[in-house]
C-alpha positions as a printed Julia matrix, in Angstrom:
182×3 Matrix{Float64}:
   0.04  -0.08  -0.04
   1.17   3.44  -0.8
   2.47   5.35   2.48
   0.14   8.27   1.51
  -2.92   6.02   1.93
  -1.59   4.48   4.98
  -1.22   7.97   6.74
  -4.57   9.08   5.38
  -6.32   6.01   6.73
  -4.5    6.02   9.98
  -5.64  10.03  10.13
  -9.14   9.1    9.48
  -9.23   6.22  12.05
  -7.95   8.69  14.64
 -10.53  11.29  13.77
 -13.17   8.56  13.99
 -11.79   7.24  17.17
 -12.2   11.01  18.92
 -15.57  11.18  17.23
 -16.81   8.01  18.77
 -15.4    9.06  22.13
 -17.17  12.41  22.0
 -20.52  10.4   21.85
 -19.95   9.25  25.39
 -18.78  12.53  26.58
 -20.95  14.63  28.77
 -22.18  17.97  26.99
 -23.36  20.08  30.02
 -20.84  22.31  32.07
 -21.69  23.66  35.35
 -19.41  25.92  37.52
 -20.32  27.32  40.91
 -18.3   29.32  43.57
 -19.46  30.88  46.82
 -18.15  33.29  49.33
 -19.27  34.66  52.69
 -19.5   38.45  52.91
 -19.75  40.43  55.96
 -22.7   42.59  55.02
 -26.42  42.56  54.88
 -27.97  40.56  52.29
 -29.83  43.56  50.85
 -26.81  45.54  50.72
 -24.94  42.56  48.79
 -28.19  42.35  46.38
 -28.4   46.06  45.8
 -24.63  46.01  44.7
 -24.46  42.9   42.51
 -27.69  43.82  40.58
 -26.15  46.75  38.79
 -24.19  44.88  36.12
 -21.9   47.69  35.64
 -20.48  47.11  39.06
 -18.97  43.9   37.45
 -16.16  46.27  36.24
 -15.06  46.45  39.7
 -14.55  43.06  40.69
 -14.77  40.46  37.9
 -11.73  39.36  36.66
 -12.65  39.33  33.07
 -13.67  43.14  33.21
  -9.91  43.79  34.27
  -8.11  41.79  31.73
  -8.14  44.29  28.82
  -7.88  47.97  30.0
  -8.42  48.86  26.4
 -11.65  46.78  25.58
 -14.48  48.69  24.01
 -17.7   48.54  26.3
 -21.29  49.51  25.39
 -24.15  49.5   27.62
 -28.0   49.14  26.53
 -30.95  49.77  28.62
 -31.35  50.72  32.36
 -28.88  48.96  34.7
 -30.33  46.85  37.47
 -33.35  45.98  35.53
 -34.3   43.01  33.17
 -33.12  43.68  29.71
 -30.2   45.67  30.51
 -27.19  44.71  28.39
 -23.4   44.93  28.96
 -21.22  44.47  25.99
 -17.36  44.47  25.36
 -15.07  43.9   22.55
 -11.39  43.03  23.02
  -8.54  42.5   20.63
  -7.14  39.78  23.13
  -8.32  36.41  22.41
  -8.63  35.41  26.02
 -11.17  38.36  26.65
 -13.03  38.33  23.14
 -16.1   39.69  22.04
 -19.81  39.28  23.53
 -22.28  40.65  25.69
 -24.23  39.73  29.04
 -27.8   40.58  29.75
 -29.82  40.5   32.74
 -32.77  37.98  31.93
 -34.47  38.03  35.2
 -34.37  39.53  38.71
 -35.86  37.96  41.79
 -35.47  41.12  44.02
 -33.3   40.51  47.15
 -32.65  36.84  45.94
 -31.19  36.07  42.63
 -29.91  37.65  39.11
 -30.04  35.61  36.05
 -27.77  36.46  33.08
 -27.63  35.69  29.39
 -23.82  35.47  28.11
 -23.55  35.44  24.47
 -20.09  35.09  23.32
 -19.33  36.2   19.67
 -15.48  35.69  19.49
 -13.27  33.86  19.69
 -16.43  31.26  19.23
 -19.94  31.81  19.44
 -21.51  30.32  22.37
 -24.42  30.92  24.78
 -24.27  30.35  28.68
 -26.46  31.11  31.63
 -25.12  32.75  34.55
 -26.49  33.66  37.92
 -25.85  35.31  41.29
 -27.76  34.15  44.46
 -27.6   35.71  48.11
 -28.75  33.93  51.11
 -28.94  35.48  54.52
 -26.44  33.8   57.26
 -27.09  36.38  59.64
 -28.27  40.08  60.11
 -24.8   41.24  58.64
 -23.37  38.07  56.83
 -24.3   36.96  53.45
 -23.53  33.94  51.49
 -23.19  34.74  47.64
 -23.3   32.21  44.97
 -21.79  32.82  41.38
 -22.72  30.19  38.77
 -22.34  29.64  35.17
 -24.06  26.81  32.98
 -23.18  25.87  29.43
 -23.7   23.3   27.0
 -21.07  21.94  24.48
 -22.47  20.41  21.58
 -21.16  17.28  19.88
 -18.17  17.07  18.91
 -17.14  20.34  20.56
 -17.93  18.43  24.16
 -14.6   16.64  23.21
 -12.92  19.85  24.62
 -14.14  19.1   27.97
 -11.79  16.09  28.27
  -8.78  18.3   27.71
  -9.72  21.41  29.6
 -10.46  21.75  33.19
 -13.34  24.26  32.81
 -14.49  23.92  36.33
 -10.92  24.81  37.56
 -10.43  27.7   34.99
 -13.94  29.35  35.37
 -14.07  28.42  38.73
 -10.74  30.19  39.64
 -11.88  33.35  37.95
 -15.11  33.45  39.81
 -13.35  33.15  43.2
 -11.01  35.98  42.09
 -14.08  38.02  41.14
 -15.85  37.06  44.65
 -12.86  37.88  46.6
 -12.59  41.17  45.04
 -16.44  41.61  45.77
 -16.07  40.98  49.38
 -13.14  43.39  49.62
 -15.1   46.2   48.15
 -18.52  45.46  50.13
 -16.83  44.73  53.51
 -15.1   48.23  53.41
 -18.34  49.85  53.2
 -20.53  50.3   56.33
 -24.01  48.87  56.23
């Protein structure tokens, strides 16, 4: 047999092997991190419901000081959109919209990534009262990787990557809110 045909068949076999493996790999990704903040639940919620405040604590908002930002709508209300565009690949281009606010409890966002690849994810933040002056804040993210892109989940530790960024943002947020007096 011709060497070229052997190499081609080997390559096709390898591709088929990975495509078969992808049939058995999960497609859903869920990441959550939480932190306790020494501040009342209402104070924490009143701060996080303003999407523009993420510029003060989110790791992603600080990764490119040159990124273009655009806002549409009224912040802290359903339908408000915060859009970004960066020349840096690890920041990319996309937008985040407040989908639903359950006052004092939960905020749901839809994140629409445009570059470096198109994707949609659901994110949320919830507050839970621990005591009068202590609140548990949870930040979560859910996404679905369609076949065969779900194969990436075998090679990328998305929970660690996204979770680390959430933890960084939550630590910054805790620092900001605990400096303020209730």
